[in-house]
Every structure is written in structure tokens, then in C-alpha cells.
C-alpha positions as CSV (number, residue, x, y, z in Angstrom):
1,M,-45.0,-3.5,6.6
2,T,-42.5,-6.6,8.7
3,R,-41.8,-7.9,5.0
4,R,-40.9,-4.8,3.3
5,G,-38.9,-3.6,6.7
6,S,-37.2,-7.4,6.5
7,A,-35.9,-6.6,3.1
8,L,-34.9,-3.5,3.1
9,S,-32.8,-4.0,6.5
10,S,-32.2,-7.2,4.3
11,L,-30.6,-4.5,1.0
12,C,-29.2,-2.2,3.1
13,L,-26.7,-5.1,5.1
14,A,-25.8,-6.3,1.5
15,L,-24.8,-3.2,-0.1
16,L,-22.6,-2.7,3.5
17,C,-21.2,-5.8,2.7
18,A,-20.8,-5.4,-0.7
19,V,-19.0,-1.6,0.1
20,G,-16.7,-2.9,1.8
21,C,-15.5,-6.1,-0.9
22,L,-14.2,-3.2,-2.9
23,K,-10.9,-3.2,-3.7
24,P,-9.3,0.4,-3.6
25,S,-8.6,2.9,-6.6
26,L,-5.6,3.1,-8.6
27,P,-3.7,6.3,-8.0
28,P,-3.3,8.7,-10.5
29,P,-0.2,7.6,-12.8
30,P,3.6,8.5,-12.7
31,P,4.0,11.7,-15.2
32,E,6.7,11.0,-17.7
33,V,6.3,7.7,-18.2
34,E,3.5,4.7,-19.4
35,L,2.4,2.3,-17.2
36,G,2.0,-1.4,-18.6
37,P,0.3,-3.8,-16.2
38,G,2.6,-5.8,-14.0
39,R,2.5,-9.1,-12.6
40,F,3.2,-8.2,-8.7
41,V,1.7,-4.6,-8.6
42,Q,-1.1,-3.5,-11.0
43,E,0.8,-1.7,-13.3
44,Y,4.5,-0.7,-14.0
45,Y,7.2,1.2,-16.1
46,A,11.0,-0.4,-16.1
47,A,13.4,1.2,-18.2
48,P,15.4,-0.7,-20.8
49,D,18.6,-0.2,-19.2
50,F,17.2,-0.7,-15.3
51,Q,19.4,-3.2,-13.6
52,P,18.3,-2.8,-9.9
53,T,21.2,-4.8,-8.5
54,A,23.7,-2.0,-9.9
55,G,24.2,0.6,-7.3
56,R,22.4,1.9,-4.2
57,Y,19.3,3.3,-3.4
58,H,18.3,6.2,-1.2
59,L,14.4,6.3,-0.2
60,A,13.7,10.1,0.2
61,P,10.6,10.6,3.1
62,V,7.7,8.7,2.2
63,Q,5.2,11.5,1.3
64,V,1.8,10.5,2.4
65,E,-1.3,12.8,0.8
66,T,-4.5,11.7,2.9
67,V,-5.1,9.0,5.6
68,A,-8.3,8.0,7.3
69,G,-8.6,5.6,10.2
70,A,-4.3,6.3,11.6
71,E,-2.1,8.7,12.4
72,A,0.3,9.8,9.6
73,E,3.6,11.1,10.5
74,A,3.3,7.1,12.4
75,V,2.1,5.5,8.9
76,R,4.8,7.7,6.7
77,R,7.6,6.2,9.6
78,L,6.3,2.6,9.8
79,F,6.1,2.4,5.4
80,Q,9.6,3.7,5.2
81,T,11.1,1.3,8.0
82,E,8.9,-1.6,6.0
83,T,10.4,-0.8,2.4
84,A,13.6,-0.5,3.7
85,Q,13.8,-4.0,5.5
86,A,12.6,-5.3,2.1
87,F,15.0,-4.1,-0.6
88,T,17.7,-5.4,2.1
89,A,16.3,-8.3,2.7
90,N,16.5,-9.3,-0.9
91,G,20.3,-7.9,-1.9
92,L,19.4,-3.9,-2.3
93,T,21.6,-1.6,-0.5
94,V,19.8,0.9,0.7
95,H,22.2,4.2,1.8
96,P,21.4,6.7,3.5
97,T,22.5,10.1,1.5
98,P,21.9,10.5,-2.2
99,A,22.9,7.7,-3.6
100,E,22.9,5.7,-7.9
101,F,18.9,5.5,-7.3
102,E,16.6,7.6,-5.5
103,V,13.8,6.5,-5.0
104,S,10.4,8.8,-3.9
105,L,7.1,6.7,-3.1
106,V,3.8,8.8,-2.2
107,L,1.2,7.3,-0.4
108,H,-2.0,8.3,-2.4
109,R,-4.9,6.8,0.4
110,L,-4.8,4.6,3.1
111,E,-7.9,3.9,5.1
112,V,-8.4,2.2,8.2
113,S,-11.7,0.9,8.7
114,R,-13.1,-0.3,11.7
115,A,-17.0,-0.3,10.8
116,F,-18.8,-3.2,12.1
117,R,-16.0,-5.1,14.1
118,W,-18.0,-5.8,17.0
119,L,-20.4,-7.4,14.3
120,R,-17.2,-8.9,11.8
121,G,-14.9,-9.5,14.2
122,R,-11.8,-7.9,12.1
123,I,-10.6,-5.0,10.7
124,A,-9.8,-3.8,7.4
125,A,-7.1,-1.1,5.5
126,S,-7.0,-0.5,2.1
127,L,-4.1,1.6,0.4
128,S,-3.1,3.1,-2.6
129,L,0.6,4.4,-3.3
130,S,2.6,5.1,-6.6
131,G,6.3,5.9,-6.5
132,T,9.5,6.5,-9.1
133,I,13.5,5.7,-9.0
134,S,15.6,7.8,-10.3
135,R,18.4,7.9,-11.9
136,G,20.3,11.3,-12.4
137,G,16.7,12.7,-12.9
138,R,15.4,10.1,-15.7
139,P,12.8,7.9,-14.0
140,V,13.7,4.2,-14.5
141,F,11.7,2.5,-12.7
142,A,7.7,3.5,-11.2
143,F,4.6,2.0,-10.3
144,R,1.4,2.4,-8.8
145,D,-0.6,-0.7,-6.3
146,A,-3.4,-0.9,-3.8
147,L,-4.2,-3.3,-1.7
148,R,-6.8,-3.7,0.8
149,L,-6.0,-6.4,3.7
150,T,-7.9,-7.7,7.1
151,S,-6.8,-8.4,10.0
152,P,-7.6,-12.4,11.3
153,L,-10.6,-13.3,13.2
154,A,-10.5,-11.6,16.4
155,P,-13.7,-11.8,18.4
156,G,-14.2,-9.8,21.1
157,P,-12.6,-6.2,22.3
158,A,-10.2,-4.3,20.2
159,D,-6.3,-5.6,21.1
160,P,-4.4,-1.5,21.7
161,Q,-1.8,-3.1,19.2
162,E,-4.5,-4.2,16.3
163,A,-4.5,-1.3,14.0
164,R,-1.0,-1.3,14.1
165,L,-0.4,-5.0,13.3
166,L,-2.0,-4.9,10.5
167,L,-0.9,-1.9,8.5
168,R,2.9,-3.0,9.4
169,Q,1.3,-6.7,7.2
170,L,0.4,-4.2,4.7
171,F,2.6,-1.9,4.8
172,R,5.3,-5.3,4.1
173,E,3.6,-6.3,1.4
174,A,3.3,-3.7,-0.4
175,A,7.0,-3.4,-0.1
176,R,7.3,-6.7,-0.8
177,R,5.0,-6.3,-4.0
178,L,7.3,-3.7,-4.8
179,V,10.6,-5.5,-4.9
180,N,9.3,-8.2,-6.4
181,Q,8.5,-6.6,-9.4
182,M,11.6,-4.2,-9.2
183,L,13.9,-8.1,-9.7
184,L,11.8,-9.4,-12.0
């Protein structure tokens, strides 16, 4: 009986570890365009005449669909800020009013997992997102991506800002990947 219980608990632990390592699934593709594999984001589309440095960008408010483990409004603001900073840091002009390019981003699913933090010493966050950049109502760039990050090993009691810092790092990475794919 002890051998069976030990094998069953080992199997359950292995299954939990495997589920924690799964990649987040991609969101549905944006309509009107056919996506191909990307170098930085998982899939993207760029119109042949898309010149990313040839205009100003207006970031529409980020749409947030499903959030687990964080507050949706705080997530929206943080992702909006990180995206604007990534655009600006790479020489793209972000304008508060409608401009040549309209950027629409959707966070389809965000999950912050604190499961077994007491054992593993870290938390994880997974994100799936998509977006389009349009000019005159016509999509000139579209993408979809999914990524997952874990916090650095931090045994002991959780830091009150641990989840916020992990989300900032996750959003910074997502925005960096988007801008790199645009400028490629």
C-alpha cells in the first residue's frame, strides 16, 4: 500500500510540474489578415507598404478579456504604459490623439499563478495577446503572441510587490517583442 501511495503521489507531483511548464495557448487570429510565423512574436502579418517609422502612433485603450490573479484595470494601465515606453524607446512617436497609425491591442488571457510558491519559491505569469495596427481603417500590421515568465527564485515570505514586478517584466517583454517584429 505504501508503494502504491508513493507512486501515486509522485505521479501527481510530476503532472502538476508538467502543467506548470505548458506554453500558454495563442489567441484567435485577428480578422481580415493571414498570419505567418514571426521571428519575435509567434505569428504576424505586415503589409508590403508598411513603414513603421513613417508616422505617429495612437495607442487605443488596451482591451482586457480574462485576468486571473491580478486586477484588470491595473493590468490595462501597466500594459499601456509599457507599450508606449517601448515604442518611444525605439524611436516611434506615440501621440495621445488619433494619428496616422491606430494601435489596437487585446490581452486575451493573463494568469498570475502563485501555486506552490511556498515550495518552488517563485510565481509565474502567462499572457496571450493579439493586436492590429491600422492606417486609414486598413490593417497594415497584425500579430498574436503568447508568453510565460516566472519570477526569480525568492524563498521565504512573498514580497507584496512581487506580482506587480513580474507583470511589469512580462509586459515589457511582450512590448519589446512586438516592436522588434515591427521594425524587422
